N, C-alpha and C positions, 0 to 999 in steps of 0.2 A: 752557159750562164757568165760568160767573162767579159763580153764586150760592152763598153760603156756607151750610153747615150751621146750623141754629138753635142748636146746642149750642156754636158756634164759640168764644164768649168764656168758656166754662166750662172749656175744657182748655189754658189758657194755660201753666200750671205743669209739667204732668208727662205729656203725651202729644202725639203727632203724629196728625193725622187723614188717613188714606190711603184714596182711594176710586178707583173706576173710572169711565171716561167713554168715550163713544163720539166718535171723531174721524175725519174724512176725511183720506186721504193727499193731499198737495198736488200729487202727479204724476198718480197713476192714479184718484184719486176714491174708492177702495174705503173702506169704513168699518171700523174696527177698534177693539177696546178698548185704552184706554191707562190708565196708572196717573197719577193726579193726587195731588198733596200740598197738601191744603187748608190744613193747619197743619204746620210743621216745628218740632219741638222737639229741639235738639241735644243735650240731657241724655238724652232718651229715645232718639233715633236719631242718635248721633255720626256714623255713616258717611254721613249725608246732606249733612254740612257740605262735604266735599271735592267732593261732586257738585253742590252749588250753586256752589261756586267755580270749577269748570271748565265749567259750563253743562250738563252732561250729565243732570242731573236732569229738564230740560225737553225733552230730545230722545227721539224713538222713531222705530224703523225700521219701515217697511212690510213686513209679511211677504210681500206679493204682488209688489212691484216693487223693493224694496230702498230706496226713497227714504227719507232721514233728514229727519224733520219736526220742527218747533218746536211744543210743546204750550203754548198760551197760556191761562193760568188765574189766578185769584186765590188768593193764598196768604200765610199770616203766618208769616215766619221768626222764630223765638224762640231766643235763646241766653241761658239763665239765668245761665251762668258770667260772661259779658261784659255782662249786663244790658241787652240790645238786643232791640228788635223792629222788623222791617222788614216792612211791608206792600206786597206786590206787587199792583197793580191795573192790569192791561194796559188795561182800557177807559178808564182815566183818570177813572173815576166812583167816588165813595165814598159809603158808607152813613153818614150822619151819626149815625144811632142806633147802628150798631155801633161806629163810631169813639169816640163817647162812652162806650159801655159798656166797650170794652177799655181806653181811656185812664183811667177811674176805677178799674178793676180793677188795672191797672199802677201807678197812683199808691199804691194800697194795698200794693203789693209794694215800692215805694220805689226810686228812683234810676235808673229806666230811661231809655235814649235810644229814642225813637220816631221812625220815619221812614217816608215813604211813597215808592214808586217805581212807574214805569209800565212798565218793561221789565226783561228778564232781566239784560242787561248792567249796569243800574244797581244791581240787587240784588247781583250778583257784586261790585260795586265796594264797595257798602256793608259787605258781609261782609269784604272784604280789609281795609278801612280799620278795621274794629273789631278784626280779629285783630291788626293792627299796632299797636293801642293809640293810634290817632289820633283827632283830632277832625274830622269831616267838614266843619264850618263852617270851621274854620282851613284845610283843605285847599282849599276852594273859593276862599279869599281867595289861597291860594299859586298856584292855577291862574290867577286873575285877574291877579296881579302878574307871573307869569312869563310870561304871554300878552303883556302890554303890553310887558315888557322884550324878548321875542324879536321883537316887531313893529318895534321901534326898531332893533334891532341886526342881525338875521339874516333877516329875511323880505323877499322883493323886492317891488317894486310889482305885479308881475304876480301874485303869490301872495297879496297882502294880503287880497283879498276872501274867498278860499276859506280862508285861515288863519283869519280872525275868525269864520267860520262854523263851523270845527271844534270838536270837542267833546274836551276834555282828560279822560282818565280815569286815576285812581290805579292803578298797576300793582304796585308793590312798595316795600318798605322795606328797606334793606341797612345793616349797620354799627351801631355802638352809640354812645350818647352824642352828643358834639358832631361825630363823624365820621359820623354817620348820613346817609344819601343816600336821597332819595325819587325815584321814577320815575313820570313821567306819559307816557301814550301818546296820539297823536292821528293823524289821518288827513290826508294832503296829497299832492296829485298822484298819486292812486291808491295810495299807500303807507301803511303803519303806521310811524310815526315815534316815537322815544322822546326825552325830555329829562329830564336829572337836575338836581335841586335840593338844595342843602345844608340841613342842619338849621337854619342860621341863618336861612334863608329862612321856615321853618315858625315859628321863635320871633318873627320879626319880625311875621309875620302874626298870630300869636296876640297880640301886643302891640297891634297895630292894633284888632283886635276888642275887647280889655279897654278900650281907651280911647274906644271907640264902642259902648257897651252896647245901643244901639238897633238894632244889626245882630244879632239873636238869634232863634232859632226860636221860634214861638208853642208853647203847649202842644198835645198831641195829635201826630198823625201828620203832621208838616210834610214838604213835598217840597223838600229841600234840594239845589239844583243851581245851574248858572251863571245861569239866569234868576232864581231866587230872590235870589241875591246881587245882580245887576244891579238888581233892583226895590228893594232896600234902599239901593243906593248912588245911585240917581236922585235 
């Protein structure tokens, strides 16, 4: 379920591409038809946005045994109102030809943020970040700074290795103006935990990036995550 339709890059502005595919149930092995969304345009199908944010768009229930399965397939999420495109590529491989074609098409549309992700959770996070009006590069710096501060102040020696391997995900933004609070979620000791940071942290991190212009995404569908930031800070 990974190949994209040949007309993929011609449908960026005004339509979603919805197909059917055959997938095996992870429990009983029976094959069933499932709906796959090769391209998601929130202007054309606004109801799909919430399904992406809660992950339900990629889940299907086996009619034979009732098992809930995760459908892994490539899709391009396009929100014209927010001017973002997020390319989900579960296999981690990207077609340079398609990427260049879509990038050039998007440049003509003007002002778009392009990102590449490898899993459903990362796509959900990028959509939440865009909806909150935040910059994902600044947020990665916020995660980095927050993680270091927590390591020094609140993480035990026994938890250090697991904590450093944990991945912080943006969860929500609450409040307005300088009172705005950002929440990150992460796993530790078999639990999902949350940490709140103030708006001042976000502003400080934006300032760090402004003073270090070399830490910026390249053109095209860049994969912005902790590994990307670490490679820029090394």
